C-alpha positions as CSV (number, residue, x, y, z in Angstrom):
1,M,-109.1,256.1,45.4
2,K,-112.5,257.7,46.0
3,N,-111.1,261.1,44.7
4,N,-109.8,259.2,41.6
5,F,-113.3,257.9,41.0
6,L,-115.0,261.2,41.4
7,G,-112.3,263.0,39.4
8,L,-113.1,260.6,36.6
9,L,-116.7,261.4,36.9
10,G,-115.9,265.2,36.6
11,L,-113.8,264.5,33.5
12,A,-116.8,262.6,31.9
13,K,-119.0,265.5,32.7
14,R,-116.5,268.1,31.1
15,A,-116.5,265.7,28.0
16,G,-120.3,265.9,27.7
17,K,-120.8,262.3,28.5
18,V,-122.9,262.7,31.7
19,T,-126.5,263.3,32.3
20,T,-127.6,264.2,35.8
21,G,-130.8,264.3,37.7
22,E,-133.4,261.5,38.3
23,D,-135.7,262.2,35.3
24,L,-132.8,262.9,32.8
25,C,-131.1,259.7,33.8
26,K,-134.3,257.7,33.3
27,K,-134.6,259.3,29.9
28,A,-131.1,258.4,29.0
29,V,-131.6,254.9,30.3
30,K,-134.8,254.4,28.3
31,S,-133.3,255.9,25.1
32,G,-130.4,253.5,25.3
33,I,-127.6,256.1,25.6
34,S,-126.8,255.3,29.3
35,K,-124.0,252.9,29.9
36,L,-123.9,253.2,33.7
37,V,-126.1,254.9,36.2
38,I,-124.7,256.0,39.7
39,I,-127.3,256.5,42.5
40,A,-126.5,258.5,45.6
41,E,-126.6,256.5,48.8
42,D,-128.6,259.2,50.4
43,A,-131.0,259.5,47.7
44,S,-134.7,259.0,48.7
45,D,-136.1,255.4,48.7
46,N,-138.7,256.5,45.9
47,T,-135.9,257.8,43.7
48,K,-133.7,254.7,44.2
49,K,-136.6,252.3,43.4
50,S,-137.6,254.4,40.3
51,V,-134.1,254.6,38.9
52,V,-133.2,250.9,39.8
53,N,-136.5,249.8,38.2
54,S,-135.6,251.7,34.9
55,C,-132.0,250.3,34.8
56,E,-133.2,246.7,35.5
57,Y,-136.0,247.0,32.7
58,Y,-133.7,248.3,30.2
59,K,-130.6,246.2,31.4
60,V,-128.3,249.1,32.3
61,R,-125.7,248.6,34.9
62,Y,-126.1,250.8,38.1
63,I,-124.2,251.2,41.3
64,T,-125.1,253.0,44.5
65,A,-122.1,255.2,45.6
66,F,-121.2,258.4,47.4
67,D,-123.8,261.0,48.5
68,K,-125.8,263.7,46.7
69,A,-123.4,266.5,47.5
70,E,-120.4,264.6,46.3
71,L,-122.1,263.5,43.0
72,G,-123.3,267.2,42.6
73,K,-119.9,268.6,43.2
74,Y,-118.2,266.7,40.5
75,T,-120.9,267.1,38.0
76,G,-121.3,270.9,38.4
77,A,-124.4,271.0,40.5
78,E,-125.3,271.5,44.2
79,S,-126.4,267.9,44.7
80,R,-127.6,265.2,42.4
81,S,-129.2,261.9,43.3
82,A,-128.6,260.1,40.1
83,V,-126.0,260.4,37.4
84,S,-125.9,258.6,34.1
85,V,-122.6,257.9,32.3
86,N,-123.2,257.9,28.5
87,D,-119.9,256.5,27.2
88,D,-118.6,253.0,27.2
89,N,-114.9,254.0,27.9
90,F,-115.9,256.3,30.9
91,A,-118.4,253.7,32.3
92,K,-115.8,250.9,32.2
93,A,-113.0,253.2,33.7
94,I,-115.4,254.3,36.5
95,L,-116.4,250.6,37.2
96,D,-112.8,249.5,37.4
97,R,-112.2,252.1,40.1
98,V,-115.3,251.2,42.0
99,D,-114.1,247.6,42.0
100,K,-110.8,248.7,43.4
101,I,-112.5,250.7,46.1
102,Q,-114.9,247.8,47.1
103,G,-112.4,245.1,46.4
């Protein structure tokens, strides 16, 4: 199930519907294009706080899942602490898979 989630994230990246990195994610949230933000479990406390604050202020859903290496691997980078999904359909599909993993 975890690979299913990460595979879907990779598909969203290839479709051009993903923004990666803390600063770019916060810009996507602020500009209103972000539909979901995924924060790595091993991101620094400052990064988590900064991204969460942006998401809460602009009312964008966020989850904390996986580690930086996994998020990076599936989005074409070495490691990523934050990933923004910028498409409603991809965001919904990813959240459905997360609910199945956690449920």
